[in-house]
N, C-alpha and C positions, 0 to 999 in steps of 0.2 A: 950370449945365452940368455940374459934378461929380455931380449927381443923375441926369443923363441917362445919362453913362459908367457909373454904378454899376448903373443898372436895365438898360442894355445887357449888362453883364457879368454880372448876374443871371439874364437872359433866356436867354444863351448856355450858362451852367452848366447849367440847367434842361434846355434844350434837349438838351445833351450827356448828361448822366444819362438823359433819357427815350430818346435814341436807344440807349444801351446796355443799357436793360432790355428795348426793344423788340427787339433782337438775340437778347437772351437769351431772352425767349418764343418766338422764332422758331424757335431751335434745339432747344428742349424741344418744339415742335410737331412739327418734322421727327422726331425720334427717336420721338415717341409714334405718329406716322403709320407709320412705320416698323414698329413693335411691332405696330400693328393688322393691317398688311398680312401679317406672317409669322404671327399667330394666324389670320386669314381663309384664308391659303392652307394651313395645315396644317404649315409649316416652322418655327414659333415652339416653344416648349416647353411648349405646351399639351396634346399629345398624345404618346405613347410612339410612338416611331420605328416605322415600317414594319418587319417581321421582329422585333422585340422577343417575346421568349418571354412566355407569359401569367404575372402574378405569382403568388405564392403565395397560397392564399385558405384557408390552414388557420385553423381557430377561427372561421371566419364563419359564422353560422346564419341560414337563411331566417325570414321572419315566422312560419312554422308550426313552428320549434324545429329543424327538420333540418339537418344539416350540408350547406353548399353543395357541390355536384358542379362541378368545374369545367368551365364552358362550352366548347362546341367550335364555336359558330356568332356569337353576338352578345353583348356588353357593352353596357348602357344605364346610363347616369347622369342622374338627374332632382333637382331640387331643389323643395322645397313652397313657396319662396318666389320661385319664378322664372315670370314670366308666358311666356316662349317654350317652357317645359317644358309648360306645359297645352296651348298651343297645338299643340306636335308630338307630343303624347302620342296621339292618334288615328292620325295616319300612321304612327308607329313600330308600334302595335299591326297596322294593315292590313299593313306590311311584313311581319312576323314571321308573320302568317296568310297572305298571297300566298305567301311562301318556303316555307311548310309545314314550319317549323322545329320540331323535337321541344322541348317546354317545359324541359327539362334542359340544352338546348343554349344557352339564353338565360339570362342573369343581368341582372337589372334593380336597380339600387341607387338608393334614395330617400333623399336627403339631407334631415333635419330632424326635429323632435319627430315622436314615434310619434302623436301626437293628429292632429297635422296631416297626417300623412302617410297617413291612412286612405283618402281620394279616390284617392291613387295605388295604393295597394296593391290596392283593388277593382278598378281599370280594369287592372292590370297581372297579377293573381294568376293567370289563365288562359293569360297569354303565356309566362311563365318563372318561373325562381326569383327571389323577390323579397326584398332586403335592405333594413332599414331602419337608416340609422346617423346618427349626429349630424354637424354640420358640420364639415368637414375630418376625415371618419372614416377608418378605417386602409384600405378598399378603395378609397376616392376618392384617398387618398394614393399609393397603390401603383400606381394607373394614372396618375399626373400629372394628374389632374382639376382644373382650376382655372377653369372655365366650365361653365356648364349651358344646354340639354342637352349631353351627349357622348356619342358613339356609337363604339364600336368593332367592326369586322368581324373575325373570327377565321378563318384559313386551317385546313385539314383537320390540319395538324401542330400547332395551338394557339398558332401565332404570329400576330400583329398584322398585318393586311392593311392597314386603314385605319383611322384616327380621324378623326371629325368631329363638326362641330355640326349637322350638316343630314342628316336621313333619306334624304332623295333621293341623297344621294352614297354611301349603304351599298351594296354591291353584294350579289346575292341570295346569302346564305350557302350555301355548299357542305355539306351535312349529310354527317357521316361513317357 
């Protein structure tokens, strides 16, 4: 009989610990779900807020070696290791062409090694100014980029209108 009581107490303790761990996991999942909801809706910290001024781009040069001119319409961030970036590249090109935006009004930042970025550079060279920078480079940091692809539409005053991960959510830029 004492063995049955000991086994029952042991099973009760294990069940109690299991319940405690399950409650902890559920709490973390709720936090994670809320964070994802904020990122997807654009209210999280993954974008510069609407109305933010364009970050300084001093000392940044394009792949051709020319200094970057502050864009007035669009800024896009792609990563060489990002599958969605490859998928959204053609629709971004089409968006820029359909909007008839001047190439100097578009800045495209490709994150990754220069050798790996050649495919992106070739596809985007005629769309705008292309910059290749290492992972977590200075331009991506100044735009608070922590997910790819990331797109910013800028207003005529050079302030952020919208930040998004979807090309379809970009407004047609107003060219100055």
